[in-house]
C-alpha positions in Angstrom: 12.6 -69.7 -12.7 12.7 -67.8 -9.5 9.7 -65.8 -8.5 10.4 -62.1 -8.1 9.0 -59.9 -5.3 8.9 -56.1 -5.4 8.5 -54.6 -1.9 7.2 -51.0 -1.6 8.0 -49.3 1.6 10.9 -51.7 2.4 12.4 -49.6 5.2 9.2 -49.7 7.3 8.4 -52.0 10.2 6.7 -54.6 8.0 8.6 -54.0 4.8 12.1 -54.5 6.3 11.1 -57.7 8.1 9.4 -59.1 5.0 12.3 -58.2 2.8 14.8 -59.9 5.2 12.6 -63.0 5.5 12.3 -63.4 1.7 16.0 -63.0 1.2 16.5 -66.1 3.3 14.4 -68.1 0.8 16.6 -69.1 -2.1 13.7 -69.6 -4.5 12.8 -65.9 -4.5 14.4 -62.8 -5.8 13.6 -59.6 -4.0 13.7 -55.9 -5.1 12.9 -53.0 -2.9 11.5 -49.5 -3.2 11.9 -46.8 -0.6 13.2 -43.2 -0.1 16.7 -44.6 0.8 18.6 -47.8 1.3 16.7 -49.7 -1.4 17.2 -51.1 -4.9 15.1 -48.2 -6.2 15.4 -45.0 -4.1 12.5 -42.6 -4.7 9.6 -40.8 -3.2 6.6 -43.2 -3.4 4.5 -40.3 -4.6 6.3 -40.5 -7.9 3.8 -42.8 -9.6 5.3 -42.3 -13.0 8.6 -43.7 -11.9 7.1 -46.6 -10.0 5.1 -47.6 -13.1 8.3 -47.5 -15.2 10.0 -49.8 -12.7 7.1 -52.3 -12.8 6.8 -52.0 -16.6 10.4 -52.8 -17.3 10.7 -55.8 -14.9 8.8 -59.0 -14.9 7.6 -59.1 -11.2 5.6 -62.0 -9.9 4.4 -60.2 -6.8 4.2 -56.6 -5.8 3.7 -56.1 -2.0 2.6 -52.7 -0.8 3.9 -52.2 2.7 4.0 -48.4 2.4 1.6 -46.4 4.6 1.3 -43.5 7.0 0.1 -45.2 10.2 0.6 -42.6 13.0 -3.0 -41.7 13.9 -2.3 -38.2 15.1 -0.1 -37.4 12.1 -2.8 -38.7 9.7 -5.4 -36.6 11.4 -3.4 -33.4 10.8 -2.1 -34.3 7.3 -5.0 -36.0 5.5 -4.3 -34.6 2.1 -0.7 -35.7 2.2 -1.4 -39.3 3.5 -4.0 -40.1 0.9 -1.3 -40.0 -1.8 0.3 -43.1 -0.3 -2.5 -44.6 1.7 -5.3 -44.3 -0.9 -4.1 -43.4 -4.4 -0.9 -45.5 -4.6 -2.9 -48.7 -3.9 -5.4 -47.6 -6.6 -2.6 -47.3 -9.2 -1.0 -50.6 -8.2 -4.3 -52.4 -8.6 -4.6 -51.0 -12.1 -1.1 -51.9 -13.0 -1.5 -55.4 -11.7 -4.0 -56.0 -14.5 -2.0 -54.1 -17.1 1.4 -55.8 -16.3 0.1 -59.1 -15.0 1.5 -59.4 -11.5 -0.1 -60.3 -8.2 -0.7 -57.2 -6.1 -0.7 -57.7 -2.3 -2.1 -54.8 -0.3 -1.7 -54.5 3.5 -4.9 -52.9 4.9 -5.9 -52.6 8.6 -8.4 -53.9 11.1 -9.2 -50.2 11.8 -11.7 -50.1 9.0 -14.1 -52.4 10.8 -16.8 -50.2 12.5 -19.0 -52.6 14.4 -20.8 -51.2 17.5 -20.7 -54.6 19.2 -17.8 -56.6 20.4 -17.9 -59.2 17.7 -15.4 -61.1 15.5 -15.4 -59.2 12.2 -15.5 -61.4 9.1 -14.2 -60.3 5.8 -17.8 -59.4 4.9 -18.5 -57.3 7.9 -19.4 -53.6 7.5 -16.4 -51.3 7.0 -16.0 -47.5 7.2 -13.9 -45.1 9.2 -13.6 -43.4 12.5 -10.6 -41.2 11.8 -8.5 -39.9 8.9 -6.1 -42.9 9.0 -9.0 -45.4 8.7 -10.7 -43.3 6.1 -7.6 -43.3 3.9 -7.3 -47.1 4.2 -11.1 -47.5 3.6 -10.8 -45.4 0.4 -7.9 -47.5 -0.8 -10.0 -50.6 -0.7 -12.9 -48.8 -2.4 -10.6 -47.3 -5.1 -8.8 -50.6 -6.0 -9.9 -52.4 -9.1 -10.9 -55.9 -8.0 -9.4 -58.8 -9.9 -7.8 -62.2 -9.6 -4.5 -60.4 -9.3 -5.5 -58.7 -6.0 -5.0 -59.9 -2.4 -6.0 -57.6 0.5 -4.9 -58.3 4.0 -6.7 -56.8 7.0 -4.6 -57.2 10.1 -3.2 -55.8 13.4 0.4 -56.9 13.9 2.8 -56.0 16.6 6.6 -55.9 16.8 8.6 -56.8 20.0 10.0 -54.2 22.4 13.2 -53.6 20.4 11.2 -51.6 17.9 10.8 -48.0 19.3 7.4 -47.7 17.6 6.0 -50.8 19.2 3.4 -50.9 22.0 5.7 -53.2 23.9 8.5 -50.6 23.7 6.2 -48.0 25.2 5.3 -50.5 28.0 8.9 -51.2 28.6 9.7 -47.5 28.9 6.9 -47.0 31.4 8.2 -49.8 33.5 11.8 -48.6 33.3 10.9 -45.0 34.4 8.2 -46.2 36.9 5.3 -44.4 35.2 1.7 -45.2 35.7 0.5 -47.3 32.7 -2.8 -46.2 31.3 -4.4 -49.0 29.3 -7.5 -49.0 27.1 -10.1 -51.4 28.6 -12.6 -51.2 25.8 -10.5 -51.6 22.7 -10.6 -55.1 21.4 -8.2 -56.5 18.8 -6.9 -59.8 17.4 -3.2 -58.8 17.5 -0.6 -61.1 15.9 3.1 -60.9 16.3 4.9 -59.6 13.2 7.1 -62.7 12.6 4.1 -65.0 12.6 2.2 -62.6 10.4 5.0 -62.6 7.7 5.2 -66.4 7.6 1.4 -66.7 7.2 1.3 -63.9 4.6 3.9 -65.6 2.5 2.0 -68.9 2.6 -1.1 -67.1 1.4 0.7 -65.3 -1.4 2.4 -68.5 -2.7 -0.9 -70.3 -2.7 -2.0 -67.7 -5.3 -4.8 -66.4 -3.1 -6.9 -63.5 -4.0 -9.7 -61.5 -2.4 -9.8 -60.3 1.3 -8.3 -62.1 4.3 -8.1 -61.3 7.9 -4.8 -62.2 9.6 -4.7 -62.1 13.4 -4.8 -64.2 16.5 -7.8 -66.5 16.8 -9.2 -64.7 19.8 -9.8 -61.1 20.6 -8.8 -59.4 23.8 -8.8 -55.8 25.1 -5.6 -53.8 24.9 -5.5 -53.7 28.7 -5.8 -57.5 29.0 -3.2 -58.0 26.4 -0.8 -55.8 28.4 -1.7 -57.6 31.6 -0.9 -61.0 30.2 2.4 -59.7 28.8 3.3 -58.0 32.1 2.5 -61.2 34.1 4.6 -63.2 31.7 7.7 -61.0 32.2 7.0 -60.9 35.9 6.5 -57.2 36.1 3.9 -55.5 38.4 3.8 -51.8 37.5 1.0 -49.4 38.5 -1.9 -49.6 36.0 -4.9 -47.4 35.4 -7.7 -48.7 33.1 -9.3 -46.0 30.9 -11.9 -45.8 28.1 -10.4 -45.5 24.6 -12.1 -42.3 23.4 -12.6 -40.6 26.8 -9.0 -40.4 27.9 -7.7 -36.8 28.0 -4.5 -37.3 26.0 -6.1 -39.1 23.1 -6.1 -36.6 20.3 -7.6 -38.9 17.7 -10.7 -41.0 17.9 -10.0 -44.7 17.7 -11.9 -47.8 16.7 -12.8 -50.2 19.6 -14.4 -53.5 18.4 -11.7 -54.6 16.0 -11.6 -58.4 16.7 -10.9 -60.5 13.6 -12.7 -63.7 12.5 -9.9 -65.8 11.1 -11.8 -68.9 10.0 -11.4 -68.1 6.3 -7.6 -68.1 6.4 -7.5 -71.1 8.7 -9.5 -73.0 6.1 -7.5 -71.7 3.1 -4.2 -72.7 4.6 -5.4 -75.6 6.7 -3.8 -74.2 9.9 -4.7 -72.9 13.3 -4.0 -69.3 14.0 -2.2 -68.6 17.3 -4.1 -67.5 20.4 -3.2 -64.4 22.4 -0.9 -66.3 24.8 1.1 -67.8 21.9 1.4 -64.3 20.3 2.8 -62.9 23.5 5.2 -65.8 23.9 6.4 -65.1 20.3 6.9 -61.4 21.1 8.9 -62.3 24.3 
């Protein structure tokens, strides 16, 4: 019998890529939920209808890719974003126990709040520094922990074809010969989206539960990441290094020490996570 996935937020950056990838695998059936262009078209704030969809179908996995992620939007619309970012995951965790499916929740590295430039493990202290990270922090606190729950903390990046991508922004700055302002004190373990999806699926199929970091095996500053990328594509634009939370156009406070310790997932899947140069090569 084929295993059935239900993807919530299937039109988003992650949801659309994951859906397309799963559809290439003949051993899976995939159903999608989004406002439009999905098997079930609805507003994801309609919890009653979502429960009905889950209740009347025997899903093996429900993957929550739905979230408001624009930091400035989240800061101004906190009450609205919590419905999707916080309370939908809470409901899904409850339903996973009630209707017996594996619930996979995509969280964020932005809930790590270390004041030192460390590799955050899954047991590191979490909290928030803005309304987006607060909504994701609350989601994890609200969810009912069980063997049916898998939480992923990550920082993934799409290539420059996606207009919401950091690399698209870089490409536009190069194209129009703008000075590129880069955060020198924000450290992440960014992974490319395609690699993230492949590793995520391996983790799901292995019937994993609990919390896992998925990222590159080393951390680097946003500025250094960009510099490596620019060197790789043989571009030499004008660059200005700035501090993350001192730069004049930054409307929303951001986390800085977001590096991920990935030893747990490497051990679980018996693999080596890519380093930053591999990630950049994948993106190119």
